[in-house]
Every structure is written in C-alpha cells, then in structure tokens.
N, C-alpha and C positions, 0 to 999 in steps of 0.2 A: 533596448537589449535584446539580445537574442538568446532564447533559453537553450540550456545546455542539452548534450546529445542524451545525457543520462535523465534529465527532468523531462525530456520528450519521450524517453522510455519509460518513465513513471507512468507519466499521463495516458500513453497508449494501454499499458499493463494493466492501470484502474478501470479502463473502458472495457478492457477484455475480461478483467475479473468478476465487473459488474455484468457483462453479458453472460458469462458464466451462471453464476448465481441466479439470473432470471431465466435463461434457456436451459441450462445443463448441458450444453453443447460441448464437445471436447474441444481441449486446449489448442490442438491443431487446426480444429474448425475455424477458432476464434482467432486464432493467430493470423490464418490465411484471409481472413475476412478484413481484420485491422491494416495488413499489408498490403491488400489488393485496393482498399478504399482510403490510405493516407498516402502522403508522401514520408516514404521512408529513409531518406537520402540523409537527413540530419539526426537521425534516431542511432540511440547506441543499441543495436539489434541484438547481440549477445546478453546484454543486460535486459532488455525487453522479453526475450524469450524465456530468460532464465526466471526472471520475477513473475510472468504469467504462468509459466510450468509447475514452477516449485509452489507458488502460493496456493494454485488450484489443489495441487497433488496432497500438500500440507495444511489444506483449509482446517480440517477439524482440529488438529494440533495446534495451529496458531489461534484458533478461537479458544482452546481450554488455556492458553499462556494469556491470552489478554483478557479473559473473563473476570479475573478477579478485580481488575480495575475499571470496569465498566461503569458501575453504580446502576445498572438495570439488567434485565435479561438480554442475553445476545439476540433473541427472536424480535425484541423491541427497535433493534437498532436498526436505522435507515439502510438500506442496500449499498449506497454510494458511502456512506460513512462506514460499512462493514467491508467494504472492498479496501478503502483507504488504510482502515486499522489492518487488515490480513496483511496488505503490502508493507507498512510501516513494521508490524511485527516480525515479519520476515527479516527486514533488515536490520532490526534490532538483534535478533538470535542468530542469524547466519552470516551478516555482513558486516562484522565487527570492526573491521578498517575503516568503516564510514561513520563518523563522529556521530553520536546521539543527538547532537545539536542540528546537523546536517538530516539526519533523518526526520526529526521532527518540524523542522522548518520546513522540508519537502510534504510532509503529510500536511500541513497548514494549507500551504501553497494549493495543493491537489485539492483540500476541501473547498476552498475558497474558488475554486475553477468549478468544481462539479457538483458540491454539497448546498445545502440549504443555507439560508442566512447566517444562521450560528453554529453551522458544523464545525468550523475552524476551531472555534472556542471548545467545544466538547472533544474533538480530537486533541487538541493541546491538552486538555486536561486529563485524559485518559493515558496519554503517551508518556506526559510529566510523572504521572504516578508509577506507571509500569518501568521507565526508566530507572527509578530508584532499586529496584530489584533486578530487572534485565541487563543493566550494566553499571550495577553498583562500584565494579572497579574503576570504570571511566568516570562515575563521579566523584569519586576519590581523588583523582588526579588534579 
C-alpha cells in the first residue's frame, strides 16, 4: 500500500522538526535540505510546509499545551517523541477538520517508524489523555 501524500508530509515534517530541535537551523534551511534530499513528488508540499513552519514557530506554546499529559518533565522526553508530540498537538489544536483518531493513528505510525521500540505506546497514552480536553467536543459526538 502506498502511503498518502499527507502521511509523507508528516514523515518529512517530523524529520524537519527533529532537525530543528537538534541544530537550531531555520525552518527555511531545514525545508530546503529536506526538499533537496528527498523525492517530493508524492508529498503534500503545502501541508509539509505548514507543519514544519508552524510547529517550529509555535513550539513553546505546543509544549505548554501537551505538558499536563506527559507524566514527566518535557526535557526528559526523547527528541523524536517530542517532535511527534509537537506535530500531533499542532494538528489537534489547529487542524480540527482532521478527526482526532486520524491524528493519533498518524502519530503512532510516526513513532513506530522513527521512535524507540515502545515510543508508540507513550505517544498513544499522552495523546489519548490530551484528546479528552483538546477535542472534548469531538469525543462527545
């Protein structure tokens, strides 16, 4: 099965967010690097750019939003997990047209691809708790 253009956009965005966390380079530099070193034909470019730019721009606020659900200090979180959580939190807060189940499933898949062995369980647990507040209107439906 071929991954969707949105899934590919999320994969590249997570790589870019991780790169930014580790290097501090600008989102433009990271975006250029990723676009140069990857086949972008099947990627939803507009969504990739939005995720990368907005998550980097809003990182501090996204961290504050997800912090109550972590069960540990933010600085104790693995950088890959942090990148995935920042992306998922952005989608939960700012992309309400995407069902929360899709956001969580995509985050779990990203954790299985890029994270440590049990990362997907941690990501699932955090987002499951966060959804009860961040998407309570959707949970009620």
